[in-house]
Every structure is written in C-alpha cells, then in structure tokens.
KEGUTOR-393537 format. One record per residue: residue in three letters; x, y, z of N, C-alpha, C in turn. Coordinates in steps of 0.1 Angstrom, whole numbers. Layout:
BEGIN
[r "ALA" [X Y Z] [X Y Z] [X Y Z]]
...
//
This chain:
BEGIN
[r "MET" [663 1981 1360] [657 1967 1362] [666 1953 1368]]
[r "GLY" [660 1950 1378] [665 1940 1380] [662 1926 1376]]
[r "ARG" [673 1912 1368] [668 1909 1361] [681 1896 1362]]
[r "ARG" [682 1885 1356] [691 1875 1355] [695 1872 1346]]
[r "ARG" [713 1871 1344] [714 1872 1328] [720 1858 1330]]
[r "LEU" [716 1845 1321] [714 1837 1316] [728 1830 1310]]
[r "GLY" [737 1823 1316] [752 1818 1312] [751 1808 1304]]
[r "LEU" [766 1799 1299] [763 1788 1292] [762 1777 1300]]
[r "ALA" [767 1783 1312] [764 1766 1323] [748 1768 1329]]
[r "LEU" [741 1773 1324] [728 1770 1328] [723 1758 1316]]
[r "LEU" [712 1751 1326] [709 1742 1320] [694 1742 1308]]
[r "THR" [694 1739 1299] [677 1739 1296] [671 1729 1297]]
[r "VAL" [660 1725 1295] [652 1715 1294] [642 1716 1284]]
[r "VAL" [643 1710 1274] [641 1713 1263] [626 1701 1256]]
[r "ALA" [614 1708 1253] [605 1696 1248] [604 1697 1237]]
[r "ILE" [596 1686 1225] [595 1692 1210] [583 1688 1211]]
[r "ALA" [580 1700 1204] [564 1699 1205] [558 1706 1188]]
[r "GLY" [555 1706 1181] [545 1708 1172] [556 1713 1157]]
[r "GLY" [565 1704 1160] [580 1714 1152] [590 1716 1153]]
[r "GLY" [590 1723 1166] [595 1732 1172] [604 1728 1192]]
[r "VAL" [611 1737 1195] [617 1728 1207] [618 1742 1217]]
[r "ALA" [607 1744 1226] [601 1753 1237] [612 1752 1248]]
[r "VAL" [615 1761 1259] [622 1759 1267] [607 1756 1278]]
[r "THR" [609 1744 1289] [600 1742 1297] [604 1742 1313]]
[r "ALA" [618 1744 1313] [624 1748 1326] [639 1750 1325]]
[r "LEU" [644 1760 1333] [654 1761 1338] [658 1760 1351]]
[r "THR" [671 1750 1356] [675 1748 1364] [691 1755 1366]]
[r "GLY" [693 1750 1376] [710 1759 1380] [713 1769 1383]]
[r "PRO" [721 1778 1392] [725 1788 1396] [719 1802 1388]]
[r "ARG" [713 1809 1393] [710 1821 1389] [714 1834 1394]]
[r "THR" [726 1840 1394] [732 1849 1403] [728 1862 1396]]
[r "PRO" [721 1873 1403] [719 1885 1398] [732 1890 1390]]
[r "ALA" [727 1897 1381] [740 1907 1370] [736 1917 1376]]
[r "PRO" [746 1927 1372] [743 1943 1371] [733 1946 1364]]
[r "ASP" [722 1953 1364] [717 1962 1351] [726 1965 1341]]
[r "ARG" [735 1972 1343] [743 1975 1336] [757 1974 1335]]
[r "ALA" [765 1970 1324] [779 1969 1324] [784 1982 1324]]
[r "ASP" [783 1994 1320] [788 2004 1321] [782 2016 1324]]
[r "GLY" [789 2028 1327] [783 2041 1330] [773 2045 1321]]
[r "LYS" [771 2039 1307] [762 2043 1300] [751 2032 1295]]
[r "GLY" [750 2022 1305] [739 2014 1307] [743 2003 1296]]
[r "LEU" [757 2004 1287] [752 1994 1277] [763 1986 1281]]
[r "PRO" [760 1970 1275] [765 1959 1276] [776 1957 1274]]
[r "PRO" [785 1947 1275] [799 1950 1275] [805 1939 1261]]
[r "ALA" [796 1933 1253] [794 1931 1237] [778 1928 1234]]
[r "THR" [784 1928 1223] [767 1926 1213] [770 1917 1201]]
[r "ALA" [759 1913 1198] [760 1898 1191] [743 1905 1175]]
[r "PRO" [746 1899 1163] [735 1902 1157] [726 1895 1158]]
[r "VAL" [711 1899 1159] [700 1889 1158] [698 1886 1140]]
[r "THR" [696 1875 1138] [697 1869 1126] [692 1860 1121]]
[r "ARG" [686 1860 1107] [674 1853 1102] [680 1841 1092]]
[r "GLY" [675 1828 1092] [678 1822 1084] [674 1806 1090]]
[r "ASP" [677 1796 1084] [670 1784 1092] [680 1778 1100]]
[r "LEU" [673 1773 1113] [680 1765 1123] [678 1751 1126]]
[r "ALA" [684 1745 1127] [685 1732 1126] [691 1725 1136]]
[r "ASP" [685 1714 1144] [685 1710 1155] [695 1698 1149]]
[r "SER" [709 1696 1151] [715 1683 1144] [723 1681 1158]]
[r "THR" [729 1666 1157] [737 1661 1164] [748 1653 1158]]
[r "GLN" [761 1651 1159] [773 1647 1156] [774 1631 1167]]
[r "GLN" [777 1621 1158] [781 1609 1160] [795 1602 1154]]
[r "ASP" [803 1593 1162] [810 1591 1155] [805 1574 1146]]
[r "GLY" [812 1569 1135] [806 1564 1131] [815 1551 1127]]
[r "THR" [814 1537 1117] [820 1530 1110] [817 1530 1097]]
[r "LEU" [827 1531 1080] [820 1527 1071] [824 1511 1068]]
[r "GLY" [818 1506 1064] [818 1495 1059] [803 1483 1053]]
[r "HIS" [802 1475 1056] [790 1463 1045] [783 1456 1059]]
[r "LEU" [771 1455 1057] [764 1450 1064] [758 1433 1055]]
[r "GLY" [752 1430 1066] [749 1413 1060] [754 1404 1059]]
[r "GLU" [766 1399 1065] [774 1389 1065] [769 1372 1067]]
[r "ARG" [773 1368 1059] [769 1354 1055] [776 1348 1048]]
[r "LYS" [771 1333 1051] [780 1322 1044] [776 1319 1032]]
[r "ILE" [782 1316 1021] [778 1308 1008] [782 1290 1009]]
[r "ASN" [774 1287 1008] [777 1269 1010] [781 1264 1001]]
[r "ALA" [788 1252 1001] [789 1245 988] [773 1238 986]]
[r "GLY" [770 1236 980] [757 1224 970] [764 1215 963]]
[r "GLY" [755 1205 959] [754 1194 950] [767 1182 959]]
[r "PRO" [770 1175 951] [780 1162 956] [792 1167 958]]
[r "GLY" [795 1178 955] [806 1182 961] [820 1180 952]]
[r "GLY" [833 1183 954] [842 1184 944] [853 1191 947]]
[r "THR" [862 1194 933] [877 1198 939] [867 1216 934]]
[r "LEU" [871 1224 943] [872 1238 939] [883 1240 928]]
[r "THR" [876 1249 919] [885 1249 904] [888 1266 901]]
[r "TRP" [879 1276 909] [877 1290 908] [869 1292 918]]
[r "LEU" [873 1309 922] [866 1313 935] [866 1326 929]]
[r "ALA" [851 1335 934] [851 1348 932] [861 1354 943]]
[r "PRO" [867 1365 937] [880 1370 947] [876 1381 957]]
[r "PRO" [881 1378 971] [877 1387 980] [876 1404 973]]
[r "GLY" [869 1409 980] [867 1421 977] [855 1425 961]]
[r "SER" [859 1411 956] [848 1412 939] [833 1417 946]]
[r "VAL" [822 1420 936] [806 1422 939] [801 1413 928]]
[r "VAL" [800 1403 935] [789 1394 926] [775 1397 922]]
[r "ARG" [765 1394 912] [755 1397 908] [746 1387 906]]
[r "ARG" [736 1392 901] [723 1376 897] [729 1372 880]]
[r "ASP" [729 1359 884] [736 1350 872] [751 1353 868]]
[r "GLU" [758 1357 878] [774 1357 877] [776 1343 889]]
[r "ARG" [789 1342 882] [799 1332 891] [801 1334 904]]
[r "LEU" [799 1328 914] [800 1326 931] [813 1314 930]]
[r "TYR" [814 1303 926] [824 1296 924] [821 1286 914]]
[r "GLU" [834 1279 916] [834 1262 910] [835 1253 914]]
[r "VAL" [829 1241 909] [836 1229 916] [837 1219 904]]
[r "ASP" [849 1216 903] [850 1202 889] [848 1211 877]]
[r "GLY" [852 1225 878] [847 1232 869] [836 1236 861]]
[r "GLU" [826 1237 872] [812 1238 868] [808 1247 879]]
[r "ALA" [804 1259 870] [800 1271 878] [788 1268 889]]
[r "VAL" [788 1277 903] [775 1282 909] [773 1292 907]]
[r "ARG" [762 1295 904] [756 1312 899] [746 1315 911]]
[r "LEU" [750 1329 913] [743 1337 923] [726 1341 917]]
[r "MET" [718 1341 924] [700 1344 922] [694 1349 934]]
[r "TYR" [684 1362 935] [684 1366 943] [671 1358 950]]
[r "GLY" [670 1364 965] [656 1355 969] [664 1353 987]]
[r "ASP" [655 1351 995] [658 1350 1006] [656 1334 1016]]
[r "GLU" [651 1324 1008] [650 1310 1006] [661 1306 1002]]
[r "PRO" [665 1298 1010] [683 1286 1005] [675 1281 995]]
[r "MET" [686 1276 986] [685 1267 976] [687 1253 982]]
[r "TYR" [678 1247 987] [680 1234 989] [677 1220 987]]
[r "ARG" [668 1219 972] [666 1209 967] [665 1214 953]]
[r "THR" [667 1201 944] [664 1200 932] [650 1203 927]]
[r "LEU" [650 1217 917] [634 1219 917] [633 1214 902]]
[r "ARG" [622 1210 900] [619 1198 887] [602 1201 887]]
[r "THR" [596 1196 874] [582 1200 871] [576 1190 882]]
[r "GLY" [561 1201 889] [554 1195 901] [555 1199 913]]
[r "ASP" [569 1203 915] [573 1209 929] [565 1222 931]]
[r "LYS" [563 1226 945] [553 1240 944] [566 1241 957]]
[r "GLY" [564 1261 962] [572 1266 968] [577 1278 969]]
[r "LYS" [581 1284 979] [582 1299 980] [598 1295 972]]
[r "ASP" [604 1286 974] [618 1289 967] [615 1285 948]]
[r "VAL" [604 1277 945] [601 1280 927] [594 1294 926]]
[r "ARG" [589 1299 935] [586 1312 929] [596 1322 930]]
[r "GLN" [604 1322 940] [620 1331 938] [629 1327 924]]
[r "LEU" [629 1309 921] [634 1304 907] [630 1313 897]]
[r "GLU" [615 1315 897] [608 1316 885] [610 1336 885]]
[r "GLU" [612 1342 901] [615 1357 893] [625 1354 890]]
[r "ASN" [636 1354 892] [651 1353 888] [649 1351 875]]
[r "LEU" [644 1338 866] [643 1340 856] [638 1348 845]]
[r "ALA" [628 1353 852] [618 1364 846] [628 1378 846]]
[r "ALA" [632 1382 856] [645 1393 856] [652 1391 845]]
[r "LEU" [657 1378 841] [667 1377 830] [663 1373 817]]
[r "GLY" [650 1378 815] [645 1379 802] [642 1361 798]]
[r "TYR" [640 1355 807] [635 1340 807] [625 1340 803]]
[r "THR" [609 1342 799] [597 1342 801] [588 1331 798]]
[r "GLY" [578 1334 795] [567 1323 794] [557 1314 800]]
[r "PHE" [561 1319 815] [551 1311 821] [546 1323 836]]
[r "ASP" [539 1317 841] [535 1325 855] [543 1324 863]]
[r "VAL" [545 1335 871] [554 1339 883] [543 1336 897]]
[r "ASP" [547 1320 901] [537 1317 910] [549 1308 915]]
[r "GLU" [540 1300 926] [546 1290 935] [546 1273 929]]
[r "GLU" [545 1274 917] [544 1260 910] [555 1260 899]]
[r "TYR" [560 1247 902] [572 1247 889] [565 1239 874]]
[r "THR" [562 1247 868] [554 1241 856] [560 1236 845]]
[r "ALA" [557 1231 834] [563 1226 821] [571 1239 812]]
[r "LYS" [561 1250 816] [567 1258 811] [579 1266 824]]
[r "THR" [575 1267 832] [593 1271 842] [602 1259 834]]
[r "ALA" [602 1246 832] [610 1237 828] [617 1242 817]]
[r "ALA" [608 1249 804] [612 1252 792] [619 1262 797]]
[r "ALA" [617 1271 807] [627 1286 805] [640 1280 810]]
[r "VAL" [638 1271 818] [649 1266 828] [662 1259 815]]
[r "LYS" [655 1251 808] [663 1245 796] [668 1261 789]]
[r "ARG" [661 1271 787] [668 1280 775] [677 1285 784]]
[r "TRP" [677 1286 799] [689 1295 805] [698 1286 807]]
[r "GLN" [698 1268 809] [711 1262 806] [717 1260 797]]
[r "LYS" [709 1265 785] [717 1262 771] [723 1274 769]]
[r "SER" [724 1287 771] [731 1300 774] [740 1298 781]]
[r "HIS" [742 1289 791] [754 1286 794] [763 1275 791]]
[r "ASP" [753 1266 786] [766 1254 783] [762 1244 787]]
[r "LEU" [754 1241 791] [747 1231 800] [738 1224 795]]
[r "LYS" [739 1206 800] [727 1197 795] [712 1204 800]]
[r "GLN" [707 1208 791] [695 1209 794] [684 1198 796]]
[r "THR" [682 1198 811] [673 1192 817] [659 1194 822]]
[r "GLY" [663 1208 823] [650 1217 829] [642 1214 842]]
[r "THR" [655 1207 849] [656 1207 864] [670 1217 867]]
[r "LEU" [666 1222 882] [675 1230 887] [679 1230 900]]
[r "GLY" [692 1225 907] [694 1226 921] [710 1235 925]]
[r "PRO" [708 1227 938] [721 1237 946] [733 1234 943]]
[r "ASP" [736 1225 923] [745 1229 924] [751 1235 912]]
[r "ARG" [736 1242 906] [741 1255 897] [738 1268 905]]
[r "ILE" [731 1269 912] [724 1283 921] [729 1281 934]]
[r "ALA" [730 1292 937] [728 1296 954] [719 1312 953]]
[r "PHE" [711 1311 965] [702 1321 966] [710 1332 974]]
[r "ALA" [711 1348 978] [710 1356 983] [703 1373 981]]
[r "GLY" [701 1375 991] [690 1389 988] [694 1396 979]]
[r "SER" [704 1400 978] [705 1407 966] [723 1407 961]]
[r "ALA" [727 1417 957] [744 1409 951] [751 1414 961]]
[r "VAL" [761 1406 959] [768 1401 971] [782 1408 968]]
[r "ARG" [792 1413 978] [806 1418 978] [814 1403 991]]
[r "VAL" [822 1398 980] [828 1387 989] [839 1395 997]]
[r "LYS" [835 1390 1009] [848 1394 1023] [859 1387 1025]]
[r "GLU" [856 1371 1021] [869 1363 1020] [868 1347 1018]]
[r "THR" [875 1343 1016] [874 1326 1011] [870 1316 1025]]
[r "GLY" [858 1307 1023] [858 1299 1037] [849 1307 1043]]
[r "SER" [853 1305 1059] [843 1308 1070] [850 1319 1073]]
[r "GLY" [859 1323 1068] [865 1336 1074] [873 1334 1088]]
[r "SER" [877 1345 1094] [884 1345 1106] [878 1350 1115]]
[r "GLY" [868 1349 1118] [862 1355 1129] [864 1349 1144]]
[r "SER" [854 1355 1151] [856 1347 1168] [853 1335 1165]]
[r "GLY" [850 1330 1157] [843 1317 1156] [864 1308 1153]]
[r "GLY" [870 1315 1152] [882 1307 1145] [883 1310 1129]]
[r "GLY" [870 1301 1125] [871 1301 1105] [882 1294 1101]]
[r "ASP" [877 1292 1089] [887 1288 1079] [889 1289 1064]]
[r "ARG" [899 1289 1057] [903 1299 1049] [896 1285 1040]]
[r "VAL" [897 1287 1026] [897 1276 1015] [903 1285 1001]]
[r "ALA" [908 1272 992] [914 1281 981] [914 1270 972]]
[r "VAL" [915 1276 957] [911 1266 950] [924 1252 948]]
[r "GLY" [915 1244 946] [924 1233 947] [916 1222 961]]
[r "ASP" [911 1230 970] [910 1226 983] [893 1216 975]]
[r "ARG" [893 1206 986] [880 1199 984] [866 1209 991]]
[r "ALA" [858 1205 983] [841 1213 986] [834 1199 991]]
[r "THR" [831 1202 1002] [820 1193 1007] [807 1197 1007]]
[r "PRO" [794 1192 1006] [781 1199 1005] [782 1201 1023]]
[r "GLY" [773 1214 1018] [776 1224 1031] [785 1229 1039]]
[r "SER" [796 1227 1035] [812 1237 1032] [810 1252 1030]]
[r "PRO" [814 1260 1043] [810 1271 1037] [825 1274 1025]]
[r "VAL" [818 1281 1015] [829 1283 1002] [832 1298 1006]]
[r "LEU" [822 1307 1010] [828 1322 1004] [820 1329 1019]]
[r "THR" [826 1337 1025] [821 1345 1030] [816 1360 1027]]
[r "VAL" [804 1363 1023] [800 1373 1017] [791 1382 1029]]
[r "THR" [790 1398 1022] [786 1408 1025] [776 1415 1018]]
[r "GLY" [765 1427 1022] [753 1433 1009] [770 1439 999]]
[r "SER" [765 1445 988] [775 1452 983] [777 1463 983]]
[r "GLU" [769 1473 991] [767 1483 990] [775 1492 1005]]
[r "LYS" [779 1503 1004] [786 1505 1019] [780 1514 1025]]
[r "VAL" [779 1509 1036] [770 1518 1050] [776 1521 1061]]
[r "VAL" [774 1528 1065] [781 1538 1081] [768 1529 1089]]
[r "SER" [773 1525 1102] [770 1516 1114] [777 1527 1125]]
[r "PHE" [768 1529 1134] [768 1541 1145] [760 1538 1158]]
[r "LYS" [763 1539 1172] [751 1534 1180] [749 1550 1187]]
[r "VAL" [738 1551 1194] [730 1561 1200] [721 1556 1215]]
[r "PRO" [730 1567 1223] [720 1564 1240] [708 1562 1235]]
[r "ALA" [699 1550 1243] [688 1545 1238] [677 1560 1243]]
[r "ALA" [680 1567 1247] [675 1580 1253] [672 1589 1242]]
[r "GLN" [686 1586 1235] [682 1596 1223] [682 1592 1210]]
[r "ALA" [673 1579 1208] [669 1572 1197] [660 1574 1192]]
[r "GLY" [651 1588 1192] [648 1598 1188] [652 1603 1178]]
[r "SER" [665 1606 1180] [675 1618 1169] [677 1605 1157]]
[r "ALA" [670 1603 1157] [680 1590 1148] [667 1581 1141]]
[r "LYS" [656 1585 1140] [648 1577 1131] [647 1573 1118]]
[r "THR" [641 1565 1115] [644 1553 1101] [640 1567 1090]]
[r "GLY" [648 1571 1082] [643 1583 1070] [653 1596 1077]]
[r "THR" [654 1595 1089] [660 1609 1089] [673 1611 1082]]
[r "ARG" [670 1624 1074] [682 1630 1066] [700 1631 1078]]
[r "VAL" [708 1630 1067] [721 1627 1075] [736 1630 1066]]
[r "GLN" [744 1637 1069] [755 1640 1064] [769 1634 1070]]
[r "VAL" [773 1623 1058] [788 1617 1066] [802 1626 1059]]
[r "THR" [811 1624 1070] [821 1633 1064] [833 1615 1063]]
[r "LEU" [838 1618 1052] [845 1606 1050] [861 1607 1058]]
[r "PRO" [871 1598 1057] [884 1600 1063] [889 1611 1056]]
[r "ASP" [890 1614 1040] [891 1621 1033] [889 1637 1033]]
[r "GLY" [874 1636 1046] [866 1653 1044] [860 1651 1034]]
[r "THR" [854 1646 1027] [845 1641 1016] [834 1642 1026]]
[r "ARG" [822 1649 1021] [804 1647 1030] [799 1646 1019]]
[r "LEU" [795 1635 1023] [783 1625 1012] [773 1628 1021]]
[r "PRO" [756 1628 1016] [746 1630 1020] [738 1611 1023]]
[r "GLY" [730 1614 1028] [723 1598 1037] [715 1597 1041]]
[r "ARG" [705 1588 1044] [697 1586 1055] [697 1571 1062]]
[r "VAL" [690 1575 1076] [689 1563 1082] [680 1554 1074]]
[r "SER" [686 1541 1074] [679 1531 1066] [675 1520 1077]]
[r "ALA" [681 1522 1090] [675 1508 1101] [679 1511 1114]]
[r "VAL" [671 1507 1121] [672 1514 1137] [667 1501 1144]]
[r "GLY" [677 1497 1153] [678 1484 1161] [667 1487 1169]]
[r "ARG" [661 1470 1174] [650 1470 1179] [651 1471 1192]]
[r "ALA" [661 1467 1198] [672 1464 1209] [680 1474 1216]]
[r "ALA" [681 1480 1229] [691 1484 1233] [704 1476 1243]]
[r "THR" [715 1475 1239] [724 1468 1243] [735 1475 1251]]
[r "ALA" [742 1476 1259] [753 1477 1267] [766 1475 1257]]
[r "GLY" [771 1491 1255] [783 1486 1249] [794 1474 1253]]
[r "GLU" [807 1479 1246] [819 1467 1251] [827 1478 1257]]
[r "ASP" [826 1492 1260] [837 1500 1270] [832 1499 1282]]
[r "PRO" [843 1490 1292] [833 1491 1309] [835 1503 1314]]
[r "GLN" [841 1512 1308] [837 1528 1313] [825 1534 1308]]
[r "ASP" [818 1531 1299] [806 1531 1295] [793 1521 1293]]
[r "ARG" [785 1517 1298] [778 1506 1301] [766 1510 1296]]
[r "THR" [765 1526 1292] [750 1531 1287] [743 1522 1273]]
[r "PRO" [728 1515 1275] [723 1510 1270] [723 1520 1254]]
[r "LYS" [730 1511 1244] [723 1517 1227] [720 1513 1221]]
[r "ILE" [714 1520 1212] [709 1514 1200] [715 1514 1188]]
[r "ASP" [714 1506 1182] [723 1502 1166] [715 1511 1155]]
[r "ILE" [727 1518 1146] [716 1524 1142] [729 1524 1124]]
[r "THR" [717 1523 1111] [728 1521 1096] [721 1534 1090]]
[r "VAL" [732 1537 1087] [727 1549 1074] [733 1543 1061]]
[r "SER" [724 1549 1050] [728 1544 1035] [727 1562 1031]]
[r "PHE" [739 1554 1019] [741 1567 1014] [732 1567 1002]]
[r "ASP" [730 1583 997] [725 1587 986] [731 1577 973]]
[r "GLU" [742 1583 972] [751 1575 960] [760 1570 965]]
[r "PRO" [756 1554 967] [766 1546 972] [782 1544 966]]
[r "ALA" [781 1545 956] [795 1545 947] [807 1555 949]]
[r "LYS" [800 1566 954] [810 1577 960] [814 1574 971]]
[r "ALA" [807 1567 980] [814 1562 995] [826 1553 989]]
[r "GLU" [838 1558 987] [850 1552 988] [857 1549 998]]
[r "GLY" [869 1541 1002] [873 1540 1017] [873 1523 1017]]
[r "VAL" [884 1524 1029] [883 1513 1031] [874 1506 1044]]
[r "ASP" [875 1493 1044] [862 1488 1054] [867 1493 1068]]
[r "GLN" [857 1495 1081] [859 1498 1092] [870 1508 1092]]
[r "ALA" [866 1521 1083] [868 1532 1082] [863 1541 1093]]
[r "PRO" [868 1553 1101] [861 1558 1107] [853 1571 1102]]
[r "VAL" [841 1580 1103] [836 1585 1099] [828 1592 1109]]
[r "THR" [826 1606 1106] [815 1615 1113] [803 1616 1108]]
[r "VAL" [792 1616 1116] [779 1612 1109] [771 1624 1116]]
[r "ASP" [766 1637 1110] [759 1646 1114] [744 1645 1110]]
[r "LEU" [737 1642 1119] [724 1641 1121] [712 1653 1122]]
[r "THR" [703 1653 1112] [695 1667 1107] [687 1660 1114]]
[r "GLY" [679 1673 1122] [668 1669 1132] [656 1679 1127]]
[r "THR" [650 1685 1136] [639 1696 1129] [647 1704 1129]]
[r "THR" [640 1713 1109] [648 1726 1109] [634 1736 1107]]
[r "ARG" [641 1745 1115] [631 1757 1115] [635 1770 1106]]
[r "ARG" [626 1771 1094] [631 1776 1081] [625 1793 1088]]
[r "ASP" [637 1800 1081] [635 1815 1081] [631 1821 1093]]
[r "VAL" [643 1818 1105] [636 1824 1120] [647 1832 1118]]
[r "LEU" [640 1842 1130] [652 1849 1139] [661 1843 1148]]
[r "SER" [668 1841 1152] [675 1840 1162] [688 1846 1170]]
[r "VAL" [691 1845 1183] [703 1852 1190] [711 1840 1196]]
[r "PRO" [721 1844 1202] [728 1834 1207] [722 1830 1222]]
[r "VAL" [724 1817 1226] [722 1814 1239] [724 1827 1251]]
[r "ASN" [732 1832 1249] [741 1836 1265] [733 1848 1262]]
[r "ALA" [726 1855 1251] [719 1865 1252] [704 1865 1258]]
[r "LEU" [703 1856 1262] [689 1854 1272] [689 1859 1286]]
[r "LEU" [680 1870 1289] [677 1873 1302] [664 1867 1306]]
[r "ALA" [666 1862 1323] [653 1858 1325] [650 1869 1336]]
[r "LEU" [639 1875 1329] [631 1889 1337] [624 1885 1349]]
[r "PRO" [624 1892 1360] [620 1894 1372] [608 1888 1371]]
[r "ASP" [596 1893 1364] [583 1890 1363] [581 1875 1354]]
[r "GLY" [587 1867 1351] [586 1858 1346] [589 1858 1332]]
[r "GLY" [592 1845 1322] [599 1849 1312] [610 1854 1304]]
[r "PHE" [614 1853 1298] [626 1860 1289] [626 1867 1282]]
[r "GLY" [641 1875 1277] [640 1887 1272] [657 1890 1266]]
[r "VAL" [657 1900 1257] [673 1903 1253] [675 1919 1255]]
[r "GLN" [687 1924 1257] [687 1938 1257] [691 1943 1244]]
[r "VAL" [683 1949 1239] [685 1952 1222] [692 1966 1225]]
[r "VAL" [704 1971 1218] [712 1980 1218] [712 1989 1202]]
[r "GLU" [705 2002 1206] [702 2010 1192] [705 2025 1195]]
[r "ASP" [710 2029 1190] [713 2047 1191] [722 2049 1201]]
[r "GLY" [728 2036 1207] [738 2042 1218] [733 2041 1233]]
[r "ALA" [722 2032 1229] [713 2031 1241] [707 2014 1241]]
[r "ALA" [707 2012 1257] [701 1997 1256] [684 1998 1260]]
[r "ARG" [680 1987 1257] [665 1983 1266] [664 1966 1268]]
[r "ASP" [656 1963 1276] [651 1951 1276] [636 1948 1268]]
[r "VAL" [639 1937 1260] [628 1934 1255] [624 1924 1252]]
[r "ARG" [610 1914 1259] [603 1905 1259] [602 1895 1249]]
[r "VAL" [607 1885 1248] [605 1877 1239] [602 1862 1241]]
[r "GLU" [601 1854 1228] [592 1842 1227] [601 1833 1223]]
[r "LEU" [607 1821 1230] [619 1816 1228] [609 1797 1219]]
[r "GLY" [618 1794 1209] [611 1784 1203] [627 1773 1203]]
[r "MET" [630 1771 1188] [638 1762 1189] [653 1764 1195]]
[r "PHE" [662 1753 1201] [674 1755 1205] [686 1753 1201]]
[r "ALA" [693 1750 1189] [701 1744 1182] [716 1751 1179]]
[r "GLN" [728 1743 1178] [736 1755 1173] [742 1767 1182]]
[r "GLY" [738 1765 1192] [741 1777 1202] [734 1790 1203]]
[r "ARG" [723 1789 1195] [715 1796 1195] [698 1790 1197]]
[r "VAL" [690 1802 1198] [680 1803 1201] [667 1810 1192]]
[r "GLU" [660 1803 1186] [647 1809 1181] [642 1822 1190]]
[r "VAL" [641 1835 1182] [632 1840 1194] [622 1850 1184]]
[r "SER" [613 1859 1189] [602 1862 1185] [594 1871 1189]]
[r "GLY" [589 1883 1183] [582 1892 1194] [593 1907 1197]]
[r "GLY" [582 1917 1204] [592 1930 1206] [594 1938 1192]]
[r "GLY" [591 1936 1182] [598 1941 1171] [612 1939 1167]]
[r "LEU" [614 1933 1172] [626 1922 1166] [629 1923 1150]]
[r "ARG" [640 1924 1143] [644 1926 1135] [662 1918 1128]]
[r "ALA" [659 1913 1120] [679 1911 1116] [687 1922 1116]]
[r "GLY" [694 1920 1119] [705 1929 1119] [704 1942 1130]]
[r "MET" [695 1940 1140] [695 1943 1155] [708 1938 1166]]
[r "LYS" [713 1946 1173] [721 1941 1183] [716 1936 1195]]
[r "VAL" [721 1930 1199] [719 1924 1214] [729 1922 1222]]
[r "GLY" [727 1923 1235] [733 1921 1247] [741 1911 1249]]
[r "VAL" [755 1907 1247] [760 1890 1253] [773 1895 1263]]
[r "PRO" [775 1885 1274] [788 1886 1281] [800 1888 1273]]
[r "SER" [807 1892 1277] [820 1897 1269] [831 1884 1269]]
//
C-alpha cells in the first residue's frame, strides 16, 4: 500500500477546540517511504502505544523577584531620621516604617495616600481606609464608612494610647502611611534606579514629601514575557511549575497578564511580548536572591487517560486521514486512527482497536 511517513520536520498546524488539539492542516515535503522496511514487511523500529495523561505545556525563562515598587515619602513637618526599617525587612500593618525625631510612622493598608490629618467631621475614602485598619486591629465601636465620627475618634484615642502617644483623637501623615498590603523594604531613600536615586540614612534630614524608603510587595513572584501570539497559553489562573536555581520545583498560577504588548530590549528580537506574573501557592518556600533566573512550565490543556503514540509514528494515508503501523505476531498492518492533542512529542490517537502496550512502527 502506498503511503507517506510523517517525519519530525513535518509542520503541524493545530487548532484548540473542545478541550483538545486536532490537526487541521499538514504542510511540508511528503516524500513517499517504502511500504516495508525489510523483507518481512516490518518497520525498522517500534514504540509502544501508551495510556495516560497528555498535557500541552510550554517552558519559559523567568525572573524571581518582587512587584509593586513604590516610594514611602516623609509626612508631617519633617525632622531628623532616627530609625529606618532595614533593607530586606517586611513591614506589616501597624509596624514601624521609620521614625522622625524619635516618633514612629506606622504602616496601614490602603490604596489612598495619607494626605491630611483626619478628625471628627471629615469624610472620604481615606476615612474608610483608616476605619478598616482600626477594626482589623481590634479597635472597634464605630461603623466602617466614609465618615469620621466621635466614635471613630474614640477608637483612634485607644490606638494612640496603645502606642504611648498623646490621645488627641486625630491622626495624620506624621503617624501613619498607607500601602496596599505588607511591604518589603528594598532600599532607603529613592533608590538607585534609572533616575539616579538618593539614599538616606539615620541622622539625615527628612523634609515633607521626600522619599524615605523604597518598598515592594512582600511576597516573591516570578515575572516573564511571552510573545503576544502565545498569550493564550498564560491566561490568569493557568497552573504552572517553577524551577528555582537550586532545582526546587514549586507550584503556582498566573496571577496577572499585561494588557499591552511591547517590544523587547533585545535588538535581535523585537517581537511584541506580554508581561506575565506568577504567584506561588506557598510563597514562603520561594527562597533565593532577587532577580534570580527561574524556569516556568506552563500547563495548558490536559487530556486524561488517553492513548498516545510518538508523533513520528503517524502515516499519511493515500485516501486521506492518518494511521499507524501496528506490529503484532511478527507482522505489520496499517490502522486508521483519529488524532487528538499533540504534546510532549506525542499525539493522542483513537480507533482501530488500539490498546495500551501495542507496538507501532517508527523510523529507526
């Protein structure tokens, strides 16, 4: 029977549909192969039909680090810096960020900046943020809303008493600073990035609005880029395995996907790419220095409990469709098959009475 063997160089165009991947077109040279590789009609080599899970995965190079770099600026009237949270430390709600003239400025969680001194009668989102933090710390007795009431002021006084402060019932940027969550101190001052940056130290003068600390998010994440055409392989929620520099493999998921494609910095590769962020299931296990290289395995579609054969076992049949050469009892026969997912150098096959353990012909 005339047929054409599909070599590894053959290109397959696949379309994802119904949770699987099916061949929709085949291109490239199709040189006829001999019907039989030896006098007995047997192929030069065989491989087993296997049953198991087949996962469509890709591998990307990523970088271990922290996201959300921002500045913590000095509030209040200014003064001398008498203490700074050290680089590498993590500051959580109600913990000290820095001290001016011996007075601590503490972290509270929220996206609105602390731009004014809050007092009874004030209204706004910053009021709600403050009340949410007070409630989270156990200073309750008020409604969490956008109005600073006498009950809010009473809770503030209790907070002030717990920190040995004058109990005024008012609270301003000389006492607290807002950030979205716990922060990790990257460096002091405005850092040393592309803008030059200025470091500060204990004993320096802090003026209102001047950078005191550069901070990031507290949890380790992985960042990498994928070509815009492959963005579908890294949708939010996609499961991944991250291999750290020491070989440790940790599970995680895609937590953020960039909205705009940008050209890379490599002049040899200006392909538009999308920024991808991966969060770990157990961030505490993601040890290692910042900016360390890691490998990310993206798990795409998984086909459970299917039969598969090596891709190079496929035959293009003369009358259309595809088949494999089954070898049994010292003889070979061609069997038509239906194709499913292509992954890991294998292809899902069904039909023709195939079962796990059968041998199919492959090139030597």
